[in-house]
PQR file with spaces between the fields and no chain letter, atoms N, CA, C, O and H, PARSE charges and radii, in Angstrom:
ATOM       1  N    MET     1       0.942   -1.182    0.020 -0.4000 1.5000
ATOM       2  CA   MET     1       0.022    0.061    0.215 -0.0000 2.0000
ATOM       3  C    MET     1       0.846    1.262   -0.147  0.5500 1.7000
ATOM       4  O    MET     1       1.979    1.220    0.331 -0.5500 1.4000
ATOM       5  N    VAL     2       0.561    2.349   -0.889 -0.4000 1.5000
ATOM       6  CA   VAL     2       1.390    3.404   -0.913 -0.0000 2.0000
ATOM       7  C    VAL     2       0.114    4.511   -0.409  0.5500 1.7000
ATOM       8  O    VAL     2      -1.059    4.419   -0.771 -0.5500 1.4000
ATOM       9  H    VAL     2      -0.360    2.383   -1.277  0.4000 1.0000
ATOM      10  N    VAL     3       0.637    5.489    0.450 -0.4000 1.5000
ATOM      11  CA   VAL     3      -0.381    6.448    0.881 -0.0000 2.0000
ATOM      12  C    VAL     3       0.445    7.949    0.543  0.5500 1.7000
ATOM      13  O    VAL     3       1.554    8.265    0.974 -0.5500 1.4000
ATOM      14  H    VAL     3       1.590    5.564    0.744  0.4000 1.0000
ATOM      15  N    LEU     4      -0.301    8.625   -0.211 -0.4000 1.5000
ATOM      16  CA   LEU     4       0.129    9.826   -0.552 -0.0000 2.0000
ATOM      17  C    LEU     4      -0.825   11.004    0.146  0.5500 1.7000
ATOM      18  O    LEU     4      -2.016   11.213   -0.089 -0.5500 1.4000
ATOM      19  H    LEU     4      -1.201    8.369   -0.562  0.4000 1.0000
ATOM      20  N    ARG     5       0.010   11.680    1.031 -0.4000 1.5000
ATOM      21  CA   ARG     5      -0.792   12.829    1.787 -0.0000 2.0000
ATOM      22  C    ARG     5      -0.288   14.230    1.435  0.5500 1.7000
ATOM      23  O    ARG     5       0.918   14.423    1.283 -0.5500 1.4000
ATOM      24  H    ARG     5       0.977   11.511    1.222  0.4000 1.0000
ATOM      25  N    GLY     6      -1.008   15.014    1.330 -0.4000 1.5000
ATOM      26  CA   GLY     6      -0.729   16.419    0.895 -0.0000 2.0000
ATOM      27  C    GLY     6      -1.807   17.357    0.844  0.5500 1.7000
ATOM      28  O    GLY     6      -2.966   16.951    0.933 -0.5500 1.4000
ATOM      29  H    GLY     6      -1.988   14.857    1.454  0.4000 1.0000
ATOM      30  N    PRO     7      -1.550   18.538    0.712 -0.5600 1.5000
ATOM      31  CA   PRO     7      -2.779   19.532    0.302  0.2800 2.0000
ATOM      32  C    PRO     7      -3.014   19.462   -1.103  0.5500 1.7000
ATOM      33  O    PRO     7      -2.315   18.873   -1.927 -0.5500 1.4000
ATOM      34  N    LEU     8      -4.213   20.209   -1.335 -0.4000 1.5000
ATOM      35  CA   LEU     8      -4.615   20.182   -2.797 -0.0000 2.0000
ATOM      36  C    LEU     8      -3.688   20.688   -3.593  0.5500 1.7000
ATOM      37  O    LEU     8      -2.978   21.582   -3.132 -0.5500 1.4000
ATOM      38  H    LEU     8      -4.781   20.687   -0.665  0.4000 1.0000
ATOM      39  N    GLY     9      -3.504   20.277   -4.831 -0.4000 1.5000
ATOM      40  CA   GLY     9      -2.567   20.783   -5.746 -0.0000 2.0000
ATOM      41  C    GLY     9      -1.118   20.365   -5.237  0.5500 1.7000
ATOM      42  O    GLY     9      -0.198   21.101   -5.591 -0.5500 1.4000
ATOM      43  H    GLY     9      -4.081   19.551   -5.205  0.4000 1.0000
ATOM      44  N    ALA    10      -0.837   19.338   -4.497 -0.4000 1.5000
ATOM      45  CA   ALA    10       0.618   19.113   -4.109 -0.0000 2.0000
ATOM      46  C    ALA    10       1.069   18.193   -5.192  0.5500 1.7000
ATOM      47  O    ALA    10       2.261   17.897   -5.108 -0.5500 1.4000
ATOM      48  H    ALA    10      -1.585   18.740   -4.209  0.4000 1.0000
ATOM      49  N    GLY    11       0.474   17.714   -6.099 -0.4000 1.5000
ATOM      50  CA   GLY    11       1.022   16.641   -6.962 -0.0000 2.0000
ATOM      51  C    GLY    11       0.814   15.188   -6.771  0.5500 1.7000
ATOM      52  O    GLY    11       1.496   14.372   -7.390 -0.5500 1.4000
ATOM      53  H    GLY    11      -0.494   17.955   -6.168  0.4000 1.0000
ATOM      54  N    LYS    12      -0.200   14.807   -5.849 -0.4000 1.5000
ATOM      55  CA   LYS    12      -0.547   13.450   -5.450 -0.0000 2.0000
ATOM      56  C    LYS    12      -1.147   12.730   -6.683  0.5500 1.7000
ATOM      57  O    LYS    12      -0.768   11.574   -6.872 -0.5500 1.4000
ATOM      58  H    LYS    12      -0.754   15.470   -5.346  0.4000 1.0000
ATOM      59  N    THR    13      -1.927   13.207   -7.438 -0.4000 1.5000
ATOM      60  CA   THR    13      -2.400   12.558   -8.748 -0.0000 2.0000
ATOM      61  C    THR    13      -1.308   12.295   -9.758  0.5500 1.7000
ATOM      62  O    THR    13      -1.115   11.234  -10.353 -0.5500 1.4000
ATOM      63  H    THR    13      -2.235   14.146   -7.285  0.4000 1.0000
ATOM      64  N    THR    14      -0.598   13.456   -9.868 -0.4000 1.5000
ATOM      65  CA   THR    14       0.581   13.419  -10.826 -0.0000 2.0000
ATOM      66  C    THR    14       1.411   12.197  -10.465  0.5500 1.7000
ATOM      67  O    THR    14       1.610   11.351  -11.337 -0.5500 1.4000
ATOM      68  H    THR    14      -0.754   14.318   -9.385  0.4000 1.0000
ATOM      69  N    LEU    15       1.894   12.049   -9.282 -0.4000 1.5000
ATOM      70  CA   LEU    15       2.694   10.851   -8.778 -0.0000 2.0000
ATOM      71  C    LEU    15       1.949    9.655   -9.056  0.5500 1.7000
ATOM      72  O    LEU    15       2.435    8.655   -9.584 -0.5500 1.4000
ATOM      73  H    LEU    15       1.733   12.736   -8.574  0.4000 1.0000
ATOM      74  N    ALA    16       0.691    9.792   -8.666 -0.4000 1.5000
ATOM      75  CA   ALA    16      -0.045    8.160   -8.825 -0.0000 2.0000
ATOM      76  C    ALA    16      -0.358    7.986  -10.423  0.5500 1.7000
ATOM      77  O    ALA    16      -0.874    6.917  -10.747 -0.5500 1.4000
ATOM      78  H    ALA    16       0.297   10.605   -8.238  0.4000 1.0000
ATOM      79  N    ARG    17      -0.102    8.902  -11.401 -0.4000 1.5000
ATOM      80  CA   ARG    17      -0.299    8.732  -12.683 -0.0000 2.0000
ATOM      81  C    ARG    17       1.090    8.205  -13.188  0.5500 1.7000
ATOM      82  O    ARG    17       1.219    7.387  -14.100 -0.5500 1.4000
ATOM      83  H    ARG    17       0.317    9.771  -11.138  0.4000 1.0000
ATOM      84  N    ALA    18       2.116    8.783  -12.472 -0.4000 1.5000
ATOM      85  CA   ALA    18       3.426    8.124  -13.051 -0.0000 2.0000
ATOM      86  C    ALA    18       3.673    6.726  -12.458  0.5500 1.7000
ATOM      87  O    ALA    18       4.345    5.863  -13.023 -0.5500 1.4000
ATOM      88  H    ALA    18       2.011    9.447  -11.731  0.4000 1.0000
ATOM      89  N    LEU    19       3.159    6.604  -11.447 -0.4000 1.5000
ATOM      90  CA   LEU    19       3.105    5.063  -10.565 -0.0000 2.0000
ATOM      91  C    LEU    19       2.519    4.088  -11.553  0.5500 1.7000
ATOM      92  O    LEU    19       3.082    3.058  -11.924 -0.5500 1.4000
ATOM      93  H    LEU    19       2.613    7.304  -10.988  0.4000 1.0000
ATOM      94  N    CYS    20       1.131    4.583  -12.009 -0.4000 1.5000
ATOM      95  CA   CYS    20       0.330    3.758  -12.763 -0.0000 2.0000
ATOM      96  C    CYS    20       0.946    3.451  -14.179  0.5500 1.7000
ATOM      97  O    CYS    20       0.760    2.392  -14.777 -0.5500 1.4000
ATOM      98  H    CYS    20       0.674    5.420  -11.707  0.4000 1.0000
ATOM      99  N    ARG    21       1.641    4.417  -14.606 -0.4000 1.5000
ATOM     100  CA   ARG    21       2.075    4.287  -15.950 -0.0000 2.0000
ATOM     101  C    ARG    21       3.219    3.302  -15.916  0.5500 1.7000
ATOM     102  O    ARG    21       3.383    2.570  -16.892 -0.5500 1.4000
ATOM     103  H    ARG    21       1.792    5.278  -14.120  0.4000 1.0000
ATOM     104  N    GLU    22       4.042    3.221  -14.850 -0.4000 1.5000
ATOM     105  CA   GLU    22       5.004    2.114  -14.791 -0.0000 2.0000
ATOM     106  C    GLU    22       4.438    0.731  -14.506  0.5500 1.7000
ATOM     107  O    GLU    22       5.052   -0.330  -14.617 -0.5500 1.4000
ATOM     108  H    GLU    22       3.909    3.816  -14.057  0.4000 1.0000
ATOM     109  N    LEU    23       3.255    0.890  -14.146 -0.4000 1.5000
ATOM     110  CA   LEU    23       2.459   -0.518  -13.919 -0.0000 2.0000
ATOM     111  C    LEU    23       1.720   -0.905  -15.298  0.5500 1.7000
ATOM     112  O    LEU    23       1.122   -1.980  -15.337 -0.5500 1.4000
ATOM     113  H    LEU    23       2.757    1.752  -14.056  0.4000 1.0000
ATOM     114  N    GLY    24       1.737   -0.154  -16.315 -0.4000 1.5000
ATOM     115  CA   GLY    24       0.946   -0.409  -17.300 -0.0000 2.0000
ATOM     116  C    GLY    24      -0.252    0.141  -17.634  0.5500 1.7000
ATOM     117  O    GLY    24      -0.777   -0.155  -18.707 -0.5500 1.4000
ATOM     118  H    GLY    24       2.222    0.720  -16.283  0.4000 1.0000
ATOM     119  N    VAL    25      -0.849    1.028  -16.741 -0.4000 1.5000
ATOM     120  CA   VAL    25      -1.854    1.794  -16.934 -0.0000 2.0000
ATOM     121  C    VAL    25      -1.568    3.107  -17.896  0.5500 1.7000
ATOM     122  O    VAL    25      -0.667    3.911  -17.656 -0.5500 1.4000
ATOM     123  H    VAL    25      -0.423    1.269  -15.869  0.4000 1.0000
ATOM     124  N    PRO    26      -2.497    3.207  -19.060 -0.5600 1.5000
ATOM     125  CA   PRO    26      -2.270    4.464  -19.678  0.2800 2.0000
ATOM     126  C    PRO    26      -2.508    5.607  -18.914  0.5500 1.7000
ATOM     127  O    PRO    26      -3.540    5.623  -18.243 -0.5500 1.4000
ATOM     128  N    PRO    27      -1.595    6.768  -18.879 -0.5600 1.5000
ATOM     129  CA   PRO    27      -1.666    7.871  -18.124  0.2800 2.0000
ATOM     130  C    PRO    27      -2.904    8.747  -18.255  0.5500 1.7000
ATOM     131  O    PRO    27      -3.275    9.431  -17.300 -0.5500 1.4000
ATOM     132  N    ALA    28      -3.528    8.743  -19.379 -0.4000 1.5000
ATOM     133  CA   ALA    28      -4.731    9.259  -19.756 -0.0000 2.0000
ATOM     134  C    ALA    28      -5.842    8.845  -18.977  0.5500 1.7000
ATOM     135  O    ALA    28      -6.770    9.600  -18.690 -0.5500 1.4000
ATOM     136  H    ALA    28      -3.227    8.188  -20.154  0.4000 1.0000
ATOM     137  N    GLU    29      -5.759    7.605  -18.615 -0.4000 1.5000
ATOM     138  CA   GLU    29      -6.894    6.901  -17.662 -0.0000 2.0000
ATOM     139  C    GLU    29      -6.936    7.284  -16.142  0.5500 1.7000
ATOM     140  O    GLU    29      -7.909    7.090  -15.414 -0.5500 1.4000
ATOM     141  H    GLU    29      -5.005    6.991  -18.848  0.4000 1.0000
ATOM     142  N    VAL    30      -5.775    7.841  -15.770 -0.4000 1.5000
ATOM     143  CA   VAL    30      -5.606    7.991  -14.340 -0.0000 2.0000
ATOM     144  C    VAL    30      -6.158    9.450  -14.125  0.5500 1.7000
ATOM     145  O    VAL    30      -5.577   10.430  -14.593 -0.5500 1.4000
ATOM     146  H    VAL    30      -4.984    7.999  -16.362  0.4000 1.0000
ATOM     147  N    ARG    31      -7.306    9.531  -13.395 -0.4000 1.5000
ATOM     148  CA   ARG    31      -7.722   10.956  -13.023 -0.0000 2.0000
ATOM     149  C    ARG    31      -8.065   10.879  -11.527  0.5500 1.7000
ATOM     150  O    ARG    31      -8.309    9.862  -10.878 -0.5500 1.4000
ATOM     151  H    ARG    31      -7.778    8.735  -13.015  0.4000 1.0000
ATOM     152  N    SER    32      -8.036   12.201  -11.093 -0.4000 1.5000
ATOM     153  CA   SER    32      -8.212   12.459   -9.525 -0.0000 2.0000
ATOM     154  C    SER    32      -9.553   11.956   -9.155  0.5500 1.7000
ATOM     155  O    SER    32     -10.569   12.361   -9.720 -0.5500 1.4000
ATOM     156  H    SER    32      -7.838   13.028  -11.621  0.4000 1.0000
ATOM     157  N    PRO    33      -9.563   10.952   -8.079 -0.5600 1.5000
ATOM     158  CA   PRO    33     -10.956   10.271   -7.776  0.2800 2.0000
ATOM     159  C    PRO    33     -11.460   11.354   -6.663  0.5500 1.7000
ATOM     160  O    PRO    33     -12.012   10.866   -5.677 -0.5500 1.4000
ATOM     161  N    SER    34     -11.352   12.508   -6.707 -0.4000 1.5000
ATOM     162  CA   SER    34     -12.299   13.624   -5.848 -0.0000 2.0000
ATOM     163  C    SER    34     -13.839   13.293   -5.970  0.5500 1.7000
ATOM     164  O    SER    34     -14.545   13.490   -4.981 -0.5500 1.4000
ATOM     165  H    SER    34     -10.904   12.904   -7.508  0.4000 1.0000
ATOM     166  N    PHE    35     -14.289   12.895   -6.914 -0.4000 1.5000
ATOM     167  CA   PHE    35     -15.688   12.794   -7.288 -0.0000 2.0000
ATOM     168  C    PHE    35     -16.126   11.456   -7.018  0.5500 1.7000
ATOM     169  O    PHE    35     -17.157   11.324   -6.357 -0.5500 1.4000
ATOM     170  H    PHE    35     -13.715   12.735   -7.718  0.4000 1.0000
ATOM     171  N    THR    36     -15.459   10.361   -7.456 -0.4000 1.5000
ATOM     172  CA   THR    36     -15.714    8.979   -7.490 -0.0000 2.0000
ATOM     173  C    THR    36     -15.225    8.223   -6.174  0.5500 1.7000
ATOM     174  O    THR    36     -15.687    7.174   -5.726 -0.5500 1.4000
ATOM     175  H    THR    36     -14.622   10.468   -7.993  0.4000 1.0000
ATOM     176  N    LEU    37     -14.133    9.035   -5.628 -0.4000 1.5000
ATOM     177  CA   LEU    37     -13.565    8.455   -4.298 -0.0000 2.0000
ATOM     178  C    LEU    37     -12.616    7.442   -4.408  0.5500 1.7000
ATOM     179  O    LEU    37     -11.531    7.519   -3.830 -0.5500 1.4000
ATOM     180  H    LEU    37     -13.758    9.888   -5.992  0.4000 1.0000
ATOM     181  N    VAL    38     -12.985    6.366   -5.202 -0.4000 1.5000
ATOM     182  CA   VAL    38     -12.252    5.298   -5.604 -0.0000 2.0000
ATOM     183  C    VAL    38     -12.266    4.858   -7.027  0.5500 1.7000
ATOM     184  O    VAL    38     -13.276    4.361   -7.524 -0.5500 1.4000
ATOM     185  H    VAL    38     -13.866    6.304   -5.671  0.4000 1.0000
ATOM     186  N    ASN    39     -11.083    5.045   -7.733 -0.4000 1.5000
ATOM     187  CA   ASN    39     -10.705    4.589   -9.023 -0.0000 2.0000
ATOM     188  C    ASN    39      -9.937    3.388   -9.142  0.5500 1.7000
ATOM     189  O    ASN    39      -8.823    3.390   -8.617 -0.5500 1.4000
ATOM     190  H    ASN    39     -10.262    5.449   -7.329  0.4000 1.0000
ATOM     191  N    GLU    40     -10.342    2.343   -9.750 -0.4000 1.5000
ATOM     192  CA   GLU    40      -9.662    1.031  -10.086 -0.0000 2.0000
ATOM     193  C    GLU    40      -8.957    1.137  -11.404  0.5500 1.7000
ATOM     194  O    GLU    40      -9.589    1.682  -12.309 -0.5500 1.4000
ATOM     195  H    GLU    40     -11.246    2.341  -10.176  0.4000 1.0000
ATOM     196  N    TYR    41      -7.808    0.724  -11.642 -0.4000 1.5000
ATOM     197  CA   TYR    41      -7.029    0.731  -12.857 -0.0000 2.0000
ATOM     198  C    TYR    41      -6.479   -0.744  -13.015  0.5500 1.7000
ATOM     199  O    TYR    41      -6.304   -1.430  -12.008 -0.5500 1.4000
ATOM     200  H    TYR    41      -7.295    0.282  -10.906  0.4000 1.0000
ATOM     201  N    ARG    42      -6.246   -1.160  -14.099 -0.4000 1.5000
ATOM     202  CA   ARG    42      -5.851   -2.546  -14.418 -0.0000 2.0000
ATOM     203  C    ARG    42      -4.527   -2.337  -15.166  0.5500 1.7000
ATOM     204  O    ARG    42      -4.556   -1.690  -16.213 -0.5500 1.4000
ATOM     205  H    ARG    42      -6.389   -0.602  -14.917  0.4000 1.0000
ATOM     206  N    GLY    43      -3.313   -2.859  -14.686 -0.4000 1.5000
ATOM     207  CA   GLY    43      -2.170   -2.870  -15.473 -0.0000 2.0000
ATOM     208  C    GLY    43      -1.525   -4.170  -14.977  0.5500 1.7000
ATOM     209  O    GLY    43      -2.142   -5.234  -14.916 -0.5500 1.4000
ATOM     210  H    GLY    43      -3.289   -3.385  -13.835  0.4000 1.0000
ATOM     211  N    VAL    44      -0.167   -4.001  -14.607 -0.4000 1.5000
ATOM     212  CA   VAL    44       0.505   -5.294  -14.226 -0.0000 2.0000
ATOM     213  C    VAL    44       0.066   -5.754  -12.984  0.5500 1.7000
ATOM     214  O    VAL    44      -0.016   -6.963  -12.774 -0.5500 1.4000
ATOM     215  H    VAL    44       0.334   -3.137  -14.656  0.4000 1.0000
ATOM     216  N    LEU    45      -0.261   -4.817  -12.030 -0.4000 1.5000
ATOM     217  CA   LEU    45      -1.013   -5.157  -10.797 -0.0000 2.0000
ATOM     218  C    LEU    45      -2.350   -4.255  -10.727  0.5500 1.7000
ATOM     219  O    LEU    45      -2.446   -3.246  -11.426 -0.5500 1.4000
ATOM     220  H    LEU    45      -0.194   -3.834  -12.201  0.4000 1.0000
ATOM     221  N    PRO    46      -3.285   -4.627   -9.930 -0.5600 1.5000
ATOM     222  CA   PRO    46      -4.404   -3.779   -9.985  0.2800 2.0000
ATOM     223  C    PRO    46      -4.126   -2.647   -9.015  0.5500 1.7000
ATOM     224  O    PRO    46      -3.473   -2.825   -7.986 -0.5500 1.4000
ATOM     225  N    VAL    47      -4.733   -1.261   -9.437 -0.4000 1.5000
ATOM     226  CA   VAL    47      -4.292   -0.370   -8.523 -0.0000 2.0000
ATOM     227  C    VAL    47      -5.715    0.418   -8.134  0.5500 1.7000
ATOM     228  O    VAL    47      -6.602    0.636   -8.960 -0.5500 1.4000
ATOM     229  H    VAL    47      -5.263   -1.116  -10.273  0.4000 1.0000
ATOM     230  N    PHE    48      -5.759    0.729   -7.002 -0.4000 1.5000
ATOM     231  CA   PHE    48      -6.992    1.614   -6.334 -0.0000 2.0000
ATOM     232  C    PHE    48      -6.571    2.745   -6.031  0.5500 1.7000
ATOM     233  O    PHE    48      -5.767    2.842   -5.104 -0.5500 1.4000
ATOM     234  H    PHE    48      -5.039    0.552   -6.332  0.4000 1.0000
ATOM     235  N    HIS    49      -7.005    3.876   -6.730 -0.4000 1.5000
ATOM     236  CA   HIS    49      -6.520    5.101   -6.377 -0.0000 2.0000
ATOM     237  C    HIS    49      -7.671    5.712   -5.539  0.5500 1.7000
ATOM     238  O    HIS    49      -8.725    5.993   -6.111 -0.5500 1.4000
ATOM     239  H    HIS    49      -7.659    3.797   -7.483  0.4000 1.0000
ATOM     240  N    VAL    50      -7.519    5.933   -4.201 -0.4000 1.5000
ATOM     241  CA   VAL    50      -8.348    6.331   -3.258 -0.0000 2.0000
ATOM     242  C    VAL    50      -8.192    7.809   -2.884  0.5500 1.7000
ATOM     243  O    VAL    50      -7.081    8.226   -2.555 -0.5500 1.4000
ATOM     244  H    VAL    50      -6.664    5.705   -3.737  0.4000 1.0000
ATOM     245  N    ASP    51      -9.356    8.689   -2.923 -0.4000 1.5000
ATOM     246  CA   ASP    51      -9.198   10.060   -2.306 -0.0000 2.0000
ATOM     247  C    ASP    51     -10.025   10.219   -1.128  0.5500 1.7000
ATOM     248  O    ASP    51     -11.239   10.155   -1.320 -0.5500 1.4000
ATOM     249  H    ASP    51     -10.259    8.350   -3.189  0.4000 1.0000
ATOM     250  N    LEU    52      -9.598   10.419    0.088 -0.4000 1.5000
ATOM     251  CA   LEU    52     -10.160   10.567    1.197 -0.0000 2.0000
ATOM     252  C    LEU    52     -10.675   11.827    1.608  0.5500 1.7000
ATOM     253  O    LEU    52     -11.397   11.887    2.603 -0.5500 1.4000
ATOM     254  H    LEU    52      -8.612   10.470    0.244  0.4000 1.0000
ATOM     255  N    TYR    53     -10.322   13.049    0.815 -0.4000 1.5000
ATOM     256  CA   TYR    53     -10.306   14.443    1.114 -0.0000 2.0000
ATOM     257  C    TYR    53     -11.659   14.850    1.626  0.5500 1.7000
ATOM     258  O    TYR    53     -11.780   15.552    2.630 -0.5500 1.4000
ATOM     259  H    TYR    53      -9.735   13.001    0.007  0.4000 1.0000
ATOM     260  N    ARG    54     -12.748   14.368    0.873 -0.4000 1.5000
ATOM     261  CA   ARG    54     -14.076   14.826    1.158 -0.0000 2.0000
ATOM     262  C    ARG    54     -14.823   13.908    2.215  0.5500 1.7000
ATOM     263  O    ARG    54     -15.977   14.136    2.577 -0.5500 1.4000
ATOM     264  H    ARG    54     -12.649   13.798    0.057  0.4000 1.0000
ATOM     265  N    VAL    55     -14.078   12.878    2.663 -0.4000 1.5000
ATOM     266  CA   VAL    55     -14.735   11.960    3.647 -0.0000 2.0000
ATOM     267  C    VAL    55     -14.737   12.766    5.062  0.5500 1.7000
ATOM     268  O    VAL    55     -13.750   13.333    5.533 -0.5500 1.4000
ATOM     269  H    VAL    55     -13.140   12.693    2.369  0.4000 1.0000
ATOM     270  N    GLY    56     -15.901   12.714    5.593 -0.4000 1.5000
ATOM     271  CA   GLY    56     -15.852   13.621    6.815 -0.0000 2.0000
ATOM     272  C    GLY    56     -15.742   12.937    8.156  0.5500 1.7000
ATOM     273  O    GLY    56     -15.392   13.576    9.148 -0.5500 1.4000
ATOM     274  H    GLY    56     -16.702   12.253    5.211  0.4000 1.0000
ATOM     275  N    ASP    57     -16.043   11.619    8.207 -0.4000 1.5000
ATOM     276  CA   ASP    57     -15.663   10.816    9.488 -0.0000 2.0000
ATOM     277  C    ASP    57     -15.644    9.354    9.036  0.5500 1.7000
ATOM     278  O    ASP    57     -16.090    8.928    7.971 -0.5500 1.4000
ATOM     279  H    ASP    57     -16.327   11.101    7.401  0.4000 1.0000
ATOM     280  N    VAL    58     -15.002    8.584   10.104 -0.4000 1.5000
ATOM     281  CA   VAL    58     -14.707    7.156   10.013 -0.0000 2.0000
ATOM     282  C    VAL    58     -16.027    6.394    9.600  0.5500 1.7000
ATOM     283  O    VAL    58     -15.889    5.379    8.916 -0.5500 1.4000
ATOM     284  H    VAL    58     -14.639    8.930   10.970  0.4000 1.0000
ATOM     285  N    ALA    59     -17.129    6.749    9.913 -0.4000 1.5000
ATOM     286  CA   ALA    59     -18.452    5.995    9.499 -0.0000 2.0000
ATOM     287  C    ALA    59     -18.652    6.108    7.944  0.5500 1.7000
ATOM     288  O    ALA    59     -19.335    5.250    7.385 -0.5500 1.4000
ATOM     289  H    ALA    59     -17.240    7.574   10.468  0.4000 1.0000
ATOM     290  N    GLU    60     -18.147    7.019    7.301 -0.4000 1.5000
ATOM     291  CA   GLU    60     -18.230    7.254    5.803 -0.0000 2.0000
ATOM     292  C    GLU    60     -17.505    6.156    5.051  0.5500 1.7000
ATOM     293  O    GLU    60     -17.924    5.584    4.044 -0.5500 1.4000
ATOM     294  H    GLU    60     -17.592    7.716    7.755  0.4000 1.0000
ATOM     295  N    LEU    61     -16.262    5.922    5.733 -0.4000 1.5000
ATOM     296  CA   LEU    61     -15.453    4.795    5.149 -0.0000 2.0000
ATOM     297  C    LEU    61     -16.006    3.558    4.801  0.5500 1.7000
ATOM     298  O    LEU    61     -15.536    2.883    3.885 -0.5500 1.4000
ATOM     299  H    LEU    61     -15.922    6.387    6.551  0.4000 1.0000
ATOM     300  N    ALA    62     -17.022    3.194    5.504 -0.4000 1.5000
ATOM     301  CA   ALA    62     -17.486    1.690    5.436 -0.0000 2.0000
ATOM     302  C    ALA    62     -18.420    1.623    4.102  0.5500 1.7000
ATOM     303  O    ALA    62     -18.635    0.505    3.634 -0.5500 1.4000
ATOM     304  H    ALA    62     -17.404    3.743    6.248  0.4000 1.0000
ATOM     305  N    GLY    63     -18.925    2.642    3.537 -0.4000 1.5000
ATOM     306  CA   GLY    63     -19.710    2.732    2.235 -0.0000 2.0000
ATOM     307  C    GLY    63     -18.673    2.695    1.070  0.5500 1.7000
ATOM     308  O    GLY    63     -19.116    2.484   -0.059 -0.5500 1.4000
ATOM     309  H    GLY    63     -18.751    3.551    3.917  0.4000 1.0000
ATOM     310  N    LEU    64     -17.398    2.872    1.230 -0.4000 1.5000
ATOM     311  CA   LEU    64     -16.455    3.047    0.231 -0.0000 2.0000
ATOM     312  C    LEU    64     -16.006    1.755   -0.311  0.5500 1.7000
ATOM     313  O    LEU    64     -15.629    1.608   -1.473 -0.5500 1.4000
ATOM     314  H    LEU    64     -17.038    3.044    2.147  0.4000 1.0000
ATOM     315  N    GLY    65     -16.068    0.704    0.690 -0.4000 1.5000
ATOM     316  CA   GLY    65     -15.665   -0.658    0.225 -0.0000 2.0000
ATOM     317  C    GLY    65     -14.098   -0.664    0.435  0.5500 1.7000
ATOM     318  O    GLY    65     -13.430   -1.329   -0.357 -0.5500 1.4000
ATOM     319  H    GLY    65     -16.374    0.824    1.635  0.4000 1.0000
ATOM     320  N    LEU    66     -13.556   -0.066    1.305 -0.4000 1.5000
ATOM     321  CA   LEU    66     -12.001   -0.207    1.383 -0.0000 2.0000
ATOM     322  C    LEU    66     -11.557   -1.403    1.972  0.5500 1.7000
ATOM     323  O    LEU    66     -10.429   -1.853    1.770 -0.5500 1.4000
ATOM     324  H    LEU    66     -14.099    0.474    1.948  0.4000 1.0000
ATOM     325  N    ASP    67     -12.484   -1.994    2.769 -0.4000 1.5000
ATOM     326  CA   ASP    67     -12.373   -3.454    3.200 -0.0000 2.0000
ATOM     327  C    ASP    67     -11.819   -4.352    2.127  0.5500 1.7000
ATOM     328  O    ASP    67     -10.896   -5.143    2.321 -0.5500 1.4000
ATOM     329  H    ASP    67     -13.400   -1.629    2.934  0.4000 1.0000
ATOM     330  N    GLU    68     -12.445   -4.178    0.976 -0.4000 1.5000
ATOM     331  CA   GLU    68     -12.464   -5.292   -0.089 -0.0000 2.0000
ATOM     332  C    GLU    68     -11.126   -4.836   -0.860  0.5500 1.7000
ATOM     333  O    GLU    68     -10.385   -5.711   -1.308 -0.5500 1.4000
ATOM     334  H    GLU    68     -13.194   -3.535    0.818  0.4000 1.0000
ATOM     335  N    VAL    69     -10.835   -3.584   -1.007 -0.4000 1.5000
ATOM     336  CA   VAL    69      -9.547   -2.965   -1.611 -0.0000 2.0000
ATOM     337  C    VAL    69      -8.404   -3.497   -0.738  0.5500 1.7000
ATOM     338  O    VAL    69      -7.533   -4.179   -1.278 -0.5500 1.4000
ATOM     339  H    VAL    69     -11.437   -2.873   -0.643  0.4000 1.0000
ATOM     340  N    LEU    70      -8.354   -3.261    0.431 -0.4000 1.5000
ATOM     341  CA   LEU    70      -7.135   -3.748    1.181 -0.0000 2.0000
ATOM     342  C    LEU    70      -7.207   -5.293    1.311  0.5500 1.7000
ATOM     343  O    LEU    70      -6.111   -5.844    1.416 -0.5500 1.4000
ATOM     344  H    LEU    70      -9.061   -2.707    0.870  0.4000 1.0000
ATOM     345  N    ALA    71      -8.265   -6.056    1.323 -0.4000 1.5000
ATOM     346  CA   ALA    71      -7.993   -7.445    1.248 -0.0000 2.0000
ATOM     347  C    ALA    71      -7.594   -7.806   -0.045  0.5500 1.7000
ATOM     348  O    ALA    71      -6.970   -8.863   -0.142 -0.5500 1.4000
ATOM     349  H    ALA    71      -9.155   -5.608    1.238  0.4000 1.0000
ATOM     350  N    ALA    72      -7.825   -7.132   -1.100 -0.4000 1.5000
ATOM     351  CA   ALA    72      -7.001   -7.547   -2.569 -0.0000 2.0000
ATOM     352  C    ALA    72      -5.773   -7.333   -2.340  0.5500 1.7000
ATOM     353  O    ALA    72      -5.065   -7.943   -3.142 -0.5500 1.4000
ATOM     354  H    ALA    72      -8.331   -6.274   -1.022  0.4000 1.0000
ATOM     355  N    GLY    73      -5.136   -6.655   -1.499 -0.4000 1.5000
ATOM     356  CA   GLY    73      -3.706   -6.409   -1.295 -0.0000 2.0000
ATOM     357  C    GLY    73      -3.079   -5.475   -2.263  0.5500 1.7000
ATOM     358  O    GLY    73      -1.860   -5.524   -2.426 -0.5500 1.4000
ATOM     359  H    GLY    73      -5.711   -6.159   -0.848  0.4000 1.0000
ATOM     360  N    ALA    74      -3.847   -4.587   -2.949 -0.4000 1.5000
ATOM     361  CA   ALA    74      -3.201   -3.565   -3.841 -0.0000 2.0000
ATOM     362  C    ALA    74      -3.819   -2.188   -3.720  0.5500 1.7000
ATOM     363  O    ALA    74      -5.001   -2.119   -4.054 -0.5500 1.4000
ATOM     364  H    ALA    74      -4.837   -4.548   -2.816  0.4000 1.0000
ATOM     365  N    CYS    75      -3.274   -1.167   -3.333 -0.4000 1.5000
ATOM     366  CA   CYS    75      -3.735    0.131   -3.165 -0.0000 2.0000
ATOM     367  C    CYS    75      -2.445    1.357   -3.441  0.5500 1.7000
ATOM     368  O    CYS    75      -1.286    1.353   -3.026 -0.5500 1.4000
ATOM     369  H    CYS    75      -2.314   -1.223   -3.062  0.4000 1.0000
ATOM     370  N    ALA    76      -3.054    2.205   -4.165 -0.4000 1.5000
ATOM     371  CA   ALA    76      -2.241    3.369   -4.287 -0.0000 2.0000
ATOM     372  C    ALA    76      -2.921    4.570   -4.072  0.5500 1.7000
ATOM     373  O    ALA    76      -2.321    5.642   -4.151 -0.5500 1.4000
ATOM     374  H    ALA    76      -3.996    2.208   -4.502  0.4000 1.0000
């Protein structure tokens, strides 16, 4: 699991795009998950790009399906 933390505009999605490119995901497919919260990409390894910026509290996390993402063993 890779966790990127920083303010808006810090380049987290840019770095995620570069990591995904190296895993065989076309860079144009990698978008900020600000509205979807979780984007899944298929490359050499599955990548789950998660944005928790708009999540207000821990109870909201249950609806995102992060348990399944973490159980899959791949997250970026």
